[in-house]
C-alpha positions as CSV (number, residue, x, y, z in Angstrom):
1,X,-29.5,-1.1,4.2
2,X,-28.9,-2.8,0.9
3,X,-27.4,-6.2,0.4
4,X,-24.0,-4.9,-0.7
5,X,-23.6,-2.8,2.4
6,X,-24.5,-5.8,4.6
7,X,-21.8,-7.9,2.9
8,X,-19.3,-5.1,3.4
9,X,-20.1,-5.0,7.1
10,X,-19.9,-8.8,7.4
11,X,-16.5,-8.7,5.7
12,X,-15.3,-6.0,8.0
13,X,-16.5,-8.0,11.0
14,X,-14.3,-11.0,10.0
15,X,-11.4,-8.6,9.3
16,X,-11.7,-7.2,12.8
17,X,-11.4,-10.7,14.2
18,X,-8.3,-11.3,12.2
19,X,-6.8,-8.0,13.4
20,X,-7.5,-8.8,17.0
21,X,-5.6,-12.1,16.6
22,X,-2.7,-10.2,14.8
23,X,-1.9,-8.0,17.8
24,X,-2.8,-10.7,20.3
25,X,-0.9,-13.6,18.8
26,X,1.7,-12.1,16.4
27,X,3.6,-15.4,16.2
28,X,0.8,-16.9,14.1
29,X,1.1,-14.4,11.4
30,X,1.3,-16.9,8.5
31,X,-2.1,-18.4,9.6
32,X,-3.6,-15.0,10.0
33,X,-2.5,-13.9,6.6
34,X,-3.9,-17.1,5.1
35,X,-7.2,-16.4,6.8
36,X,-7.1,-12.8,5.5
37,X,-6.5,-14.0,1.9
38,X,-9.2,-16.7,2.2
39,X,-11.8,-14.3,3.6
40,X,-11.0,-11.6,1.0
41,X,-11.3,-14.1,-1.9
42,X,-14.6,-15.5,-0.6
43,X,-15.9,-12.0,-0.1
44,X,-14.7,-11.0,-3.6
45,X,-16.6,-13.9,-5.2
46,X,-19.8,-13.1,-3.3
47,X,-19.6,-9.3,-3.4
48,X,-18.8,-8.9,-7.1
49,X,-20.8,-11.9,-8.2
50,X,-17.8,-13.5,-9.8
51,X,-18.6,-16.8,-11.5
52,X,-16.0,-19.7,-11.3
53,X,-15.0,-19.2,-14.9
54,X,-11.3,-18.6,-15.8
55,X,-11.9,-15.5,-18.0
56,X,-14.3,-13.9,-15.5
57,X,-11.9,-14.6,-12.6
58,X,-9.1,-13.0,-14.5
59,X,-11.1,-10.0,-15.6
60,X,-12.2,-9.2,-12.0
61,X,-9.0,-10.1,-10.3
62,X,-8.1,-6.4,-10.4
63,X,-10.4,-5.9,-7.4
64,X,-8.2,-8.0,-5.2
65,X,-5.1,-5.9,-5.7
66,X,-5.8,-3.1,-3.3
67,X,-7.7,-5.0,-0.5
68,X,-4.9,-7.6,-0.2
69,X,-2.0,-5.2,-0.4
70,X,-3.7,-2.7,1.9
71,X,-4.6,-5.3,4.6
72,X,-1.4,-7.3,4.4
73,X,0.7,-4.1,4.8
74,X,-1.5,-2.9,7.6
75,X,-1.3,-6.2,9.5
76,X,2.5,-6.1,9.2
77,X,2.6,-2.4,10.2
78,X,0.3,-2.9,13.2
79,X,2.5,-5.8,14.5
80,X,5.4,-3.4,14.9
81,X,3.7,-1.3,17.6
82,X,4.5,-2.1,21.2
83,X,1.4,-0.6,22.9
84,X,-1.8,-2.6,22.8
85,X,-4.0,0.4,22.7
86,X,-2.2,1.8,19.7
87,X,-2.7,-1.4,17.9
88,X,-6.4,-1.5,18.8
89,X,-6.9,2.1,17.6
90,X,-5.0,1.6,14.4
91,X,-6.9,-1.6,13.7
92,X,-10.2,0.1,14.2
93,X,-9.2,2.8,11.7
94,X,-8.1,0.2,9.2
95,X,-11.5,-1.6,9.5
96,X,-13.4,1.6,8.8
97,X,-11.1,2.3,5.8
98,X,-12.0,-1.2,4.5
99,X,-15.7,-0.4,4.8
100,X,-15.2,2.7,2.6
101,X,-13.0,0.8,0.3
102,X,-15.4,-2.0,-0.4
103,X,-18.3,0.4,-1.0
104,X,-16.1,2.4,-3.4
105,X,-14.9,-0.7,-5.3
106,X,-18.5,-1.7,-5.7
107,X,-19.3,1.6,-7.2
108,X,-16.4,1.3,-9.6
109,X,-17.6,-2.3,-10.5
110,X,-21.1,-1.1,-11.3
111,X,-20.0,1.7,-13.5
112,X,-17.1,-0.2,-15.1
113,X,-15.6,3.0,-16.2
114,X,-15.3,6.1,-14.1
115,X,-16.9,6.1,-10.7
116,X,-18.1,9.1,-8.7
117,X,-15.3,11.5,-7.6
118,X,-15.7,10.6,-3.9
119,X,-15.3,6.9,-4.6
120,X,-12.3,7.5,-6.8
121,X,-10.7,9.6,-4.1
122,X,-11.3,6.9,-1.5
123,X,-9.6,4.3,-3.7
124,X,-6.7,6.6,-4.6
125,X,-6.1,7.5,-0.9
126,X,-6.2,3.9,0.2
127,X,-3.9,3.0,-2.7
128,X,-1.3,5.5,-1.3
129,X,-1.7,3.9,2.1
130,X,-1.2,0.5,0.5
131,X,2.2,1.7,-0.9
132,X,3.2,3.0,2.5
133,X,2.2,-0.1,4.6
134,X,3.7,-2.5,2.0
135,X,7.0,-0.7,1.7
136,X,7.2,-0.1,5.5
137,X,6.8,-3.9,6.0
138,X,9.4,-4.6,3.3
139,X,12.0,-2.3,4.8
140,X,11.4,-3.8,8.3
141,X,12.0,-7.2,6.8
142,X,15.2,-5.9,5.3
143,X,16.4,-4.5,8.6
144,X,15.7,-7.8,10.3
145,X,17.3,-10.0,7.7
146,X,20.3,-7.8,6.7
147,X,22.1,-8.7,10.0
148,X,22.7,-12.1,8.5
149,X,24.8,-13.1,5.5
150,X,21.9,-12.7,3.2
151,X,22.2,-9.0,2.7
152,X,22.5,-9.1,-1.1
153,X,19.6,-11.5,-1.4
154,X,17.4,-9.4,0.8
155,X,18.3,-6.3,-1.2
156,X,17.1,-8.0,-4.4
157,X,14.0,-9.4,-2.8
158,X,12.9,-5.9,-1.4
159,X,13.7,-4.2,-4.7
160,X,11.7,-6.7,-6.7
161,X,8.8,-6.5,-4.2
162,X,8.8,-2.7,-4.4
163,X,8.7,-2.9,-8.2
164,X,5.7,-5.3,-8.0
165,X,3.8,-3.1,-5.5
166,X,4.4,0.1,-7.5
167,X,3.3,-1.6,-10.7
168,X,0.2,-3.3,-9.3
169,X,-1.1,-0.2,-7.6
170,X,-0.3,2.0,-10.6
171,X,-2.0,-0.6,-12.9
172,X,-5.1,-0.6,-10.7
173,X,-5.4,3.2,-10.5
174,X,-4.9,3.4,-14.2
175,X,-7.7,0.9,-14.8
176,X,-10.2,2.3,-12.4
177,X,-9.8,5.8,-14.0
178,X,-11.4,4.4,-17.1
179,X,-8.4,5.1,-19.4
180,X,-7.1,2.6,-22.0
181,X,-4.6,0.5,-20.2
182,X,-2.4,0.3,-23.3
183,X,-1.6,4.0,-22.7
184,X,-0.8,3.3,-19.1
185,X,1.6,0.3,-19.6
186,X,4.8,2.2,-20.4
187,X,4.1,4.8,-17.6
188,X,3.3,2.0,-15.1
189,X,6.6,0.3,-16.0
190,X,8.6,3.5,-15.6
191,X,6.8,4.2,-12.3
192,X,7.7,0.8,-11.0
193,X,11.3,1.0,-12.2
194,X,11.8,4.4,-10.5
195,X,10.3,3.0,-7.3
196,X,12.6,0.0,-7.3
197,X,15.6,2.3,-7.9
198,X,14.7,4.5,-4.9
199,X,14.2,1.4,-2.8
200,X,17.6,0.1,-3.7
201,X,19.2,3.4,-2.7
202,X,17.2,3.5,0.5
203,X,18.7,0.2,1.7
204,X,22.2,1.7,2.1
205,X,21.1,3.2,5.4
206,X,19.0,2.0,8.4
207,X,16.7,5.0,8.7
208,X,13.6,5.3,10.8
209,X,11.3,8.2,11.3
210,X,10.4,9.5,13.8
211,X,13.1,8.5,16.3
212,X,12.2,8.5,20.0
213,X,15.7,8.0,21.6
214,X,19.3,7.3,21.0
215,X,19.6,3.7,22.0
216,X,19.7,1.0,19.3
217,X,16.2,-0.4,20.2
218,X,14.7,3.1,20.3
219,X,16.3,4.2,17.1
220,X,14.6,1.3,15.3
221,X,11.2,2.1,16.8
222,X,10.0,4.5,14.2
223,X,8.7,4.1,10.7
224,X,11.3,3.3,8.0
225,X,12.0,6.6,6.2
226,X,12.3,4.9,2.8
227,X,8.7,3.8,3.1
228,X,7.6,7.4,3.7
229,X,9.8,8.7,0.8
230,X,8.5,6.0,-1.6
231,X,4.9,7.0,-0.8
232,X,5.7,10.6,-1.6
233,X,7.5,9.6,-4.8
234,X,4.6,7.4,-5.8
235,X,2.3,10.4,-5.2
236,X,4.5,12.5,-7.5
237,X,4.8,9.9,-10.3
238,X,1.1,8.9,-10.3
239,X,0.1,12.5,-10.3
240,X,2.2,13.2,-13.3
241,X,1.1,10.0,-15.1
242,X,-2.6,10.6,-14.5
243,X,-2.4,14.2,-15.6
244,X,-0.4,13.3,-18.7
245,X,-2.8,10.5,-19.8
246,X,-5.8,12.8,-19.3
247,X,-4.0,15.6,-21.2
248,X,-4.1,17.9,-18.3
249,X,-0.4,18.1,-17.6
250,X,0.8,21.7,-17.8
251,X,4.0,23.4,-16.6
252,X,2.1,24.8,-13.6
253,X,0.7,21.4,-12.6
254,X,4.2,19.8,-13.0
255,X,5.7,22.6,-10.9
256,X,3.2,22.2,-8.1
257,X,3.7,18.4,-7.9
258,X,7.5,18.9,-8.0
259,X,7.5,21.6,-5.2
260,X,5.2,19.6,-2.9
261,X,7.2,16.5,-3.4
262,X,10.5,18.2,-2.7
263,X,9.2,20.0,0.4
264,X,8.1,16.7,2.0
265,X,11.3,14.9,1.0
266,X,13.5,17.6,2.3
267,X,11.6,17.7,5.6
268,X,12.1,14.0,6.0
269,X,15.8,14.1,5.2
270,X,16.5,17.0,7.6
271,X,14.5,15.6,10.5
272,X,15.4,11.9,10.2
273,X,18.0,10.1,12.4
274,X,20.5,8.7,9.9
275,X,22.4,5.6,11.0
276,X,24.9,4.4,8.3
277,X,25.3,0.6,8.1
278,X,29.0,-0.2,8.9
């Protein structure tokens, strides 16, 4: 077992302790998130050998994007489950995903350009999950705060946050693919703007999927449908962007992405329980 793998296991051990506290003591979430950020940054310095120099910290800060977004979103997502065993199983899966993620990021760090296909696929998959977890947490925040008089403010906050999440994840994926980021900049911006627009539209309804009953509490017990829809939309946008930049975008590829996206979106719209806000 090499040194990097040992550090990854140690990082995942500390993460598992944090996740146990999350579903055992959810009221201390701010402290738990602070602990997550601290452990991730310390691990980042050690794992990637980052020296305390401003230019080196800035250059390697890209490697913090996905671990922090993924784990913050996952922590918020796990805290919404009522059953302890579901939280435990989900936390275990997240810890395993973090192990694969850290190993993949190290591979990308060593190569600096394009990593092996498996590592790239791991990072891309967890990036999609980061979109889902983050947007699910944001829309749950919106549902909770929109019952007050701060509805417009919460709309703006969620829209800006979705824009930031879309841009950061798209930026990281563009960078790790080894392509010149100057080519990705306008695409990342358009990607983020489209995500923010869909997020704004999604806030006109309280929609959860799946729905397990007809009572008010039960109808809010599922996953926010806009989070699922935004993840699918990001899949479509990133697929088109990556194929375009790599000059592999053809009419057939575009049609395939479009059809897959529409099938999933239509399935969600048809099967969801729509509750208009009055």
